[in-house]
Each structure stands twice: as structure tokens, then as C-alpha cells.
MARMAR-110462 format. One line per 3 residues: number of its first residue (from 0); their letters; for each residue x, z, y of C-alpha. Coordinates in Angstrom, 2 decimals, always signed. Each point is the difference from the previous one (the first is absolute). Layout:
BEGIN
NUM = a = X/Z/Y | ...
END
This chain:
BEGIN
0 = mly = -0.03/+0.01/-0.05 | +1.01/-0.50/+3.82 | -0.67/+2.51/+2.39
3 = nlp = +0.91/+0.22/+3.71 | +1.80/+3.19/+0.85 | -1.03/+1.40/+3.39
6 = sns = +3.40/-0.02/+1.98 | +1.62/-0.22/+3.50 | -1.99/+2.06/+2.12
9 = lyg = +0.03/-0.90/+3.59 | +2.29/-2.64/-0.90 | -2.23/-2.92/-0.82
12 = dkp = -1.72/+2.05/-2.81 | +0.94/-2.46/-2.30 | -0.63/+0.92/-3.60
15 = ipi = +2.60/-0.58/-2.79 | -1.49/-2.07/-2.96 | +0.83/+1.61/-3.35
18 = slp = -0.63/-1.01/-3.56 | -0.71/+2.23/-2.84 | +0.04/-1.00/-3.82
21 = dnw = -3.39/-1.24/-1.16 | +0.05/+2.20/-3.04 | +0.04/+3.37/+2.25
24 = dvh = -2.93/+1.77/+0.50 | +0.18/+0.14/+4.01 | -2.10/+2.28/+2.08
27 = ise = -0.30/-0.17/+3.80 | -1.04/+3.31/+1.57 | -0.96/-0.83/+3.44
30 = fag = -1.46/+2.64/+2.49 | -3.78/+0.04/+0.63 | +0.25/-1.54/+3.18
33 = yns = +2.68/-2.55/-0.74 | -2.27/-3.00/+0.71 | -2.15/+1.21/+2.73
36 = pal = -0.31/-2.61/+2.81 | +2.15/+0.25/+3.09 | -1.62/+1.11/+3.06
39 = nea = +0.01/-3.02/+2.83 | +1.28/+0.81/+3.64 | -3.70/+0.52/+1.35
42 = elr = -0.26/+2.79/-2.83 | +3.15/+1.67/+1.06 | -0.98/+0.23/+3.42
45 = rgi = -3.55/+1.72/-1.02 | +1.78/+2.43/-2.12 | +2.65/+1.06/+2.74
48 = haa = -2.80/+0.54/+2.46 | -2.34/+1.85/-2.40 | +1.34/+3.26/+0.53
51 = igt = +0.01/+2.87/-2.27 | -0.32/+3.33/+1.38 | +0.99/-1.05/+3.46
54 = api = -0.46/-2.31/+2.76 | +1.25/-3.62/-0.12 | +3.22/-0.71/+1.35
57 = sqg = -1.75/-2.24/+2.94 | -1.82/+3.16/+0.95 | +2.50/+2.84/-0.89
60 = arg = +3.09/-1.65/+1.83 | -1.88/-0.31/+3.24 | +1.89/+1.44/+2.57
63 = kks = +3.12/+0.06/-1.95 | +2.87/-1.52/+2.09 | +2.22/-0.65/-3.42
66 = avi = -0.16/-0.60/-3.80 | +2.23/-0.20/-3.15 | -0.99/-1.64/-3.28
69 = iid = +1.94/+1.32/-2.83 | +0.20/-2.49/-2.87 | +1.56/+0.57/-3.52
72 = dit = +3.36/-1.60/-0.85 | +1.33/-3.12/-1.87 | -0.16/+1.98/-3.33
75 = rpt = -3.77/+0.31/+0.34 | -2.21/-2.68/-0.72 | -2.66/+0.32/+3.17
78 = pce = -0.60/-3.49/+1.75 | +0.19/+1.44/+3.32 | -0.47/-3.08/+2.46
81 = klc = -3.79/-0.50/-0.22 | -0.49/+3.88/+0.11 | +2.11/+0.29/+2.96
84 = rai = -1.45/-2.65/+2.06 | -3.38/+1.52/-0.58 | +1.31/+3.37/+1.26
87 = ide = +1.67/-1.56/+3.17 | -3.28/-1.58/+0.83 | -1.83/+3.31/-0.33
90 = lle = +2.72/+1.78/+2.21 | -0.20/-3.03/+2.63 | -3.73/+0.59/+0.09
93 = agv = +0.47/+3.55/+0.52 | +2.47/-0.93/+3.28 | +3.11/+1.22/-1.73
96 = pks = +2.51/-2.31/+1.80 | +1.72/-2.34/-2.35 | +3.26/+0.64/+1.26
99 = eiw = -0.36/+3.65/-1.05 | -0.65/-0.77/-3.65 | +2.68/+0.24/-2.38
102 = fva = +0.87/+0.31/-3.72 | +1.82/+2.31/-2.11 | +0.93/-0.62/-3.59
105 = alg = -0.61/+2.98/-2.10 | +3.29/-0.14/-2.16 | +0.14/+3.67/-0.94
108 = thg = +3.50/+0.21/-1.51 | +0.08/-3.53/-0.92 | +2.58/-2.55/+1.45
111 = vmy = -0.81/-1.86/+3.26 | -1.61/-3.33/+0.26 | +1.26/-3.09/+1.74
114 = req = -1.94/-2.65/+1.93 | -0.61/-2.03/-3.15 | -1.83/+3.05/-1.70
117 = fvr = -1.90/+0.58/+3.24 | -0.95/-3.62/+0.05 | -1.38/+0.33/-3.67
120 = klg = -2.11/+3.07/+0.90 | -1.19/-1.14/+3.32 | +0.62/-3.56/+0.58
123 = eal = +2.08/-1.92/+2.59 | -2.31/+0.28/+2.97 | -0.37/+3.78/-0.09
126 = vee = +3.57/+0.75/-0.46 | +0.56/-2.17/+3.21 | -2.75/+1.38/+1.98
129 = fev = +0.11/+3.81/-0.55 | +2.81/+2.56/-0.24 | +0.70/+0.90/-3.95
132 = ynh = +2.35/+2.64/-0.80 | +1.37/+1.65/-3.30 | -0.74/+3.87/-0.45
135 = npf = +3.50/+1.78/-0.10 | -0.38/+3.05/-2.11 | +3.08/+1.47/+1.33
138 = fnh = -0.24/+0.09/+3.75 | -2.64/+0.07/+2.78 | -2.82/+2.39/-1.05
141 = vfl = -2.60/+2.41/+1.34 | +0.02/+3.44/-1.63 | -4.02/+0.68/-0.26
144 = gnt = +0.10/+3.53/-2.13 | -0.25/+0.73/-3.64 | -2.50/-0.83/-2.81
147 = anf = -1.90/+2.89/-2.03 | +2.81/-0.88/-2.51 | +2.72/+0.71/+2.61
150 = vpv = +0.94/-3.82/+0.37 | +1.44/-0.47/+3.40 | -1.64/-2.84/+1.55
153 = ein = +2.16/-2.37/+2.01 | -1.45/-3.32/+0.91 | +1.49/-3.40/+1.53
156 = rdv = +0.18/+0.55/+3.71 | -1.09/-3.51/+0.81 | -3.26/+0.62/-2.23
159 = maa = -0.76/+3.16/+1.90 | +0.51/-1.69/+3.34 | -3.16/-2.13/-0.60
162 = eyk = -3.27/+1.20/+1.49 | -1.80/-1.70/-2.92 | +1.21/+0.04/-3.50
165 = ial = -1.03/-2.25/-2.91 | +1.22/-0.84/-3.62 | -0.49/-2.44/-2.70
168 = gtv = +0.90/-0.28/-3.67 | -0.92/-0.47/-3.58 | -1.74/+2.68/-2.37
171 = mph = +1.18/+0.10/-3.44 | +0.85/+2.71/-2.62 | +3.21/+1.63/+0.86
174 = syf = +2.13/+2.24/-2.18 | +0.46/+2.69/+2.72 | -2.85/-0.05/+2.34
177 = gfs = -2.82/-1.02/-2.58 | -0.58/-3.18/+2.16 | +1.79/-1.77/+2.59
180 = gga = -1.89/-0.45/+3.29 | -1.30/+2.57/+2.73 | +2.48/+2.12/+1.20
183 = kci = +2.77/-1.08/-1.91 | +0.82/-2.40/+2.88 | +0.86/+3.01/+2.17
186 = lpg = +1.94/+2.12/-2.84 | +2.29/-1.55/-1.47 | -0.60/-2.97/+2.37
189 = vss = +1.05/+0.76/+3.55 | +1.29/+3.99/-0.72 | +3.76/+1.00/+0.23
192 = mrt = +2.23/+0.43/-2.97 | -0.53/+3.82/+0.32 | -3.83/-0.17/-0.26
195 = ita = -0.04/-2.91/-2.88 | +2.79/+2.33/-1.99 | -1.85/+3.06/+0.04
198 = nhs = -3.54/-1.93/-0.84 | +1.60/-1.56/-2.67 | +1.42/+3.07/-1.64
201 = fts = -3.32/+0.77/-1.23 | +0.48/-2.58/-2.77 | +2.38/-1.59/-2.01
204 = ihd = +0.75/-3.75/-1.41 | -1.72/+1.15/-3.26 | -3.29/+0.93/+1.84
207 = fnm = -2.89/-2.17/-0.59 | -3.25/+0.47/+1.92 | -1.21/-3.45/-0.32
210 = gkq = -3.75/-0.17/+1.23 | -0.39/+3.64/+1.13 | -2.02/+0.19/+3.47
213 = qtl = +2.21/+3.07/+1.11 | +3.16/+1.26/-0.59 | +2.42/+2.70/+1.85
216 = mrs = +2.21/-3.01/+1.63 | -3.31/-1.70/+1.23 | -1.22/+3.25/+1.53
219 = dae = +3.30/+0.27/+1.98 | -0.31/-3.53/+0.97 | -3.62/+0.55/+1.44
222 = qaa = +1.12/+3.08/+1.74 | +2.54/-1.98/+1.62 | -2.31/-2.92/+0.97
225 = rmm = -2.19/+2.56/+1.72 | +2.69/+1.75/+2.01 | +1.32/-3.36/+1.30
228 = gld = -3.44/-1.31/+0.80 | -0.33/-3.19/-2.26 | -3.35/-1.73/+1.80
231 = ykv = -0.85/-2.82/-2.51 | +1.02/-1.06/-3.56 | -0.66/-3.16/-1.79
234 = dvl = +0.40/+0.24/-3.69 | -0.31/-3.28/-2.30 | -0.31/-0.65/-3.56
237 = lng = +1.58/-2.97/-1.80 | -1.20/-2.41/-2.52 | +2.15/-1.25/-3.03
240 = kge = +1.32/-2.71/+2.30 | +1.03/+2.49/+2.92 | -2.94/-0.94/+2.16
243 = ick = -2.11/+2.41/+1.91 | -3.27/+0.69/-1.56 | -1.21/+3.19/+1.15
246 = lfa = +0.80/+1.73/+3.51 | -0.73/+3.55/+1.11 | +0.50/+1.18/+3.60
249 = gdf = -0.35/+2.95/+2.44 | +0.91/+3.40/-0.33 | +2.95/+0.22/-2.22
252 = eas = -1.07/+2.80/-2.17 | -3.75/-1.39/-0.21 | +0.89/-3.28/-0.68
255 = ike = +2.76/+0.62/-2.93 | -2.43/+2.13/-1.88 | -2.38/-3.07/-0.12
258 = aak = +2.98/-2.12/-0.57 | +1.58/+2.25/-2.98 | -3.53/+0.17/-1.49
261 = yga = -0.47/-3.73/-0.05 | +3.61/-0.58/-1.24 | -0.48/+2.30/-2.82
264 = ehy = -2.26/-2.37/-1.49 | +1.76/-3.20/+1.56 | +3.37/+0.81/-1.81
267 = ksd = -1.63/+1.15/-3.31 | +1.51/-1.83/-2.95 | -0.05/-0.25/-3.88
270 = fvp = +2.54/+1.90/-1.76 | +0.96/-2.08/-2.91 | +1.86/+1.92/-2.83
273 = dcd = +2.61/-0.38/-3.05 | +1.80/-3.09/+1.51 | +3.09/-1.70/-1.33
276 = vvl = +0.71/-1.38/+3.75 | -1.20/+1.40/+3.30 | +0.53/-1.72/+3.30
279 = ann = -0.21/+1.96/+2.90 | -0.31/-2.34/+3.27 | +0.85/+1.60/+3.44
282 = yfk = -1.88/-2.73/+2.30 | -0.89/+2.16/+3.34 | +3.16/+2.33/+0.41
285 = pte = +2.65/-2.34/-1.73 | +2.73/+1.61/+1.77 | -0.82/+3.51/-1.56
288 = pnc = -0.11/-1.37/-3.60 | +0.12/+3.41/-1.62 | -3.61/+0.52/+1.63
291 = ayr = -1.10/-1.93/-3.40 | +2.34/+1.96/-2.25 | -2.79/+2.74/-0.58
294 = pei = -0.79/+1.98/-2.94 | -3.66/-1.10/-0.21 | +1.34/-3.63/-0.62
297 = ias = +2.66/+1.01/-1.98 | -2.31/+1.59/-2.24 | -1.47/-3.37/-1.16
300 = lke = +3.39/-0.76/-1.82 | +0.51/+0.94/-3.60 | +3.00/+1.31/-1.39
303 = ggs = +2.81/-2.56/+0.01 | -1.73/-2.46/+2.13 | +1.32/-2.02/+2.67
306 = fil = -0.79/+1.18/+3.46 | +0.22/-2.53/+3.04 | +0.04/+1.12/+3.66
309 = asn = -0.46/-3.22/+2.26 | +0.36/+0.12/+3.84 | +0.56/-2.86/+1.96
312 = tpf = +0.96/-0.65/+3.84 | +2.64/-1.66/+1.80 | +0.18/+3.16/+2.14
315 = gpc = +1.61/+1.81/-3.12 | -0.05/+3.95/-0.47 | -0.94/+2.46/+2.85
318 = vhy = +2.55/+1.60/+2.17 | -1.09/+3.99/-0.02 | +2.04/+2.82/+1.64
321 = lyd = -1.68/+2.54/-2.18 | -0.01/-1.64/-3.63 | +2.76/-2.69/-0.04
324 = rwg = +3.22/+0.72/-1.49 | +2.25/-1.49/+2.79 | +3.02/-1.03/-2.16
327 = hss = +2.40/+1.51/-2.63 | +1.63/+2.68/+2.21 | -3.03/+1.31/+1.89
330 = pgg = -2.44/+2.81/-0.99 | -2.66/-2.44/+0.73 | -3.19/+0.36/+2.29
333 = lmw = -1.08/+3.51/+1.14 | -2.25/+0.46/-2.87 | +1.86/-2.32/-2.57
336 = sgc = -0.59/+1.35/-3.53 | +0.86/-2.96/-2.36 | -0.69/-3.37/-1.44
339 = ysk = -2.86/-0.94/-2.05 | +1.21/-0.12/-3.72 | -1.13/-2.16/-3.01
342 = eak = -2.37/+2.34/-2.15 | +0.97/+1.11/-3.54 | -3.09/-1.77/-1.45
345 = mgk = +0.80/-3.52/+1.52 | +1.98/-2.46/-2.39 | +0.88/-1.91/+3.01
348 = aiv = -0.68/+0.46/+3.69 | +0.23/-3.23/+2.03 | +0.06/-0.58/+3.86
351 = faq = -1.56/-3.30/+0.84 | +1.21/-0.45/+3.56 | +1.21/-3.10/+1.95
354 = hti = +1.53/+1.78/+2.85 | +1.85/+3.23/-0.45 | +3.22/+1.36/+1.38
357 = kga = +2.55/+1.42/-2.93 | +0.57/+3.87/+0.39 | -2.70/+0.38/+2.96
360 = rdp = -2.60/-1.13/-2.17 | +0.26/+2.66/-2.93 | -2.03/+2.86/+2.05
363 = wyi = -2.76/-2.28/+0.48 | -0.27/-1.76/-3.50 | +1.16/+1.45/-3.51
366 = dea = +3.75/+1.05/+0.11 | +2.19/-2.49/-1.86 | +2.13/+2.79/-0.97
369 = sga = -2.88/+1.15/-1.97 | -0.39/-2.82/-2.14 | -2.37/-2.48/+2.05
372 = vyl = +0.84/-3.56/+0.10 | -0.49/-2.07/+3.45 | -1.32/-3.66/-0.24
375 = rdw = -0.93/-2.49/+2.57 | -1.54/-2.73/-2.19 | -3.21/+0.48/-1.73
378 = aqv = +1.40/-2.19/-2.80 | +2.95/+2.56/-0.47 | -2.58/+2.71/-0.29
381 = lae = -2.14/-1.77/-2.53 | +3.29/-0.86/-2.04 | +0.41/+3.92/-0.25
384 = ldd = -3.42/+0.75/-1.24 | -1.25/-3.16/-2.06 | +1.06/+0.45/-3.95
387 = gra = -2.76/-2.15/-1.17 | -2.26/+2.93/-0.89 | -3.45/+0.62/+1.15
390 = kka = -0.01/+3.05/+2.81 | -2.47/+1.82/+1.92 | +0.85/-0.21/+3.78
393 = viy = -1.58/+1.12/+3.20 | +0.71/-1.29/+3.68 | -0.79/+2.62/+2.87
396 = pna = +0.18/-2.31/+2.88 | +0.15/+2.63/+2.59 | +1.04/+3.04/-2.01
399 = ecq = +1.46/+1.56/+3.29 | -3.78/+1.00/+1.08 | -2.24/-0.46/-3.05
402 = ivi = -1.62/+3.20/-1.42 | +0.55/-0.03/-3.43 | -1.15/+3.12/-1.90
405 = pe = +1.60/+0.16/-3.61 | -2.49/+0.70/-3.04
END
């Protein structure tokens, strides 16, 4: 059989065709909303205006002399351009001067974005018309106090300088926060390294809270967002092609409750047990392939089977000041705790990735030193797997965000 593997998020979104032997029993486990229709531009604009729990931007921003639009970075799949154009039109209707509207990319502790990445997120025209900045987690913050969990809240000064604050992003299951979206754009998004490190100390890379609507880390983020005065949040959900198919907007706490409730069903997926071959594909967050290397997905593999972690983007692996290794001699990022290893039950662990960086890739895929094999061509992968015998296989096209409950 031939299957188009979702790939290259924000880099053309061109799938990679892969072939599988005809004598294999192949299961494709897509999330429930995989084939949901995309919203058109008019529907996006109506969704942004239909505020949940607060006034629409065109009313809430009246009398404000400046506004900041906080966007997620290139490591996240949100198609921002049409959303931002609608937001800008609402701000202009409210009377905010065009010259006093600017963008800040919510990098958290990720590496910076360059012009090419800003254009991929916002389009050429917006990058030319409006001021666009990277968040700096190391400098230029305003201290606002502490959360109930004693996390010091320090927020980007350029964000705080705006009289009206808007943010947008994608809602999908997340290992630490339960769901992305909501206040996550603030903490970690535009917070200081000190704030992020304190908040992320409540978990480890081995914690998995996928699909939970409330976690300790999210509680901190919501407190921080209230303290800094986030006025409006736009949260979207995507279909299997990376298109916006559902939108929630308004007060960030009210809208994320609705979005997470919807997302719990939207991302629900069938668990396929006792497989000889498991292909865990990371489409929405390909710069962080490890997000698809999850216990719930690995549980589909029977003892001695072959596990394939697929993650393809020309961007390559993420740069992360908390979780990266940063070379042989360095101690790693501030919360570096080791690479992801090939599990004992795996006969073979294969990484199918066309754009990696040897050494720098190990923290994000499966550590070569543990026995993982890195292959760039699908024919090479198939040569490793196909011995002529019939096999049961499963493909999880969006393993980074699918809600899978093992039997």
C-alpha cells in the first residue's frame, strides 16, 4: 500500500509518500477530527469576533493607544497570517493606531526566529508593515510578583508596554500542560528564564499529562497571565492537513476551557495493540520529535517489534535553552536530564528524518548511542523492516498530539 505521511509543517506541508508491503496488516489511526473541514477566512473572522467571556477586540481595545500581538514560534504549527490580519482589523476599528501595533514571538526558551521564519508565520506583507520581535528570556523583563506556587513572574517588557495584549496559538494535547493554548503563550512564552525554570521544575521529561484540562504548570501560567493583563486570546484547533478547523476566542481562561473540552474529543484516537511495527509520526511539532515518543504510543508495540519515529522538517531539530545537550563538554541546558533511549522491548528503533544535525539531534529523537538507527530515505527504512513475512503495523500520523488510551 502507499501512504502519504504528513510532513513539513509550515514548510509547504508536503507529505512524504511511503510504501508498505501488501502482505502487512496496516492500521491507520487518525485522530477523530482529522478530516474536519477547514474554516474559510470569513469564518475565522467571525470566530475571532465572537468573544467568549469578554468584549470583542473592536470594543475591548477602544481608547487604547497601543497593542501587542503575541504569536507562537516556528516550532508550532499555527498558520498565523489570516488570524493576525483579522485581529489587526479589529484593533484598527477600535481606534488603535497602526503604528502602535507590534508583534512578539513567544519563544519561551527556544532559539530565535529569523526573517525567513517570521515570513512563514506571518507572510511577507505583515513582516514589512509591522514591528516584529523575538522574545528574549535572558533580559528585559518586568517583575510582577509571585504565583501561589512561589514562582516569580517576570514578563517581557515590550509585551508589558502595550496597553492592549492579544495572543494566539494552537490547542493540542501537551505532556506537561495537559493542553497547549490558553496562558501557555505567556508562561513560558514571554517569561524570563528564571520564571520558566521555576515553573518547569514542577515536572520532568518523564511526566505525561496528555489531555488533562488542568495541571500545576498550567495553574501557574494562568496566574501569570492574569497578573500581566492578557486581554484576549485566540486558540485554534487543526485538522490532519494542518488547517484551522475550529476556533475559540475571548478571555483566555474561558476560551481554553471550551477549547480543551472540544480538543479532548477532537484528538481522540484508536489504540492498536500487539503490533510488529509502530510508526509514530510527528507532523505538528517536527522540531521536537520526542513529543511523539510517548509511552501510550510505544504501548502498541509487542516485544521485539520495530519502532519508527518519523519527523520531517527542513528546519531540523529545535534549539532549547532548557532541554538541549549543548555539546560534549557542556552540562547541557538548565534542565538537561539526558537523551531518550531505545526501549528494551524494541527489536529495532529507527528514526526516519530527512533533515537532522548529528549530535544536536540526539536530545530530540532517539539517542544513537542507545541503538537507534537514523535513516533519511524510506526505501532504507523498508529494507530494515521487510523480511517477507506478514506483519501487523500501525501508523499514528500525529503521534505528538493524539489522545491514545492503551487497553
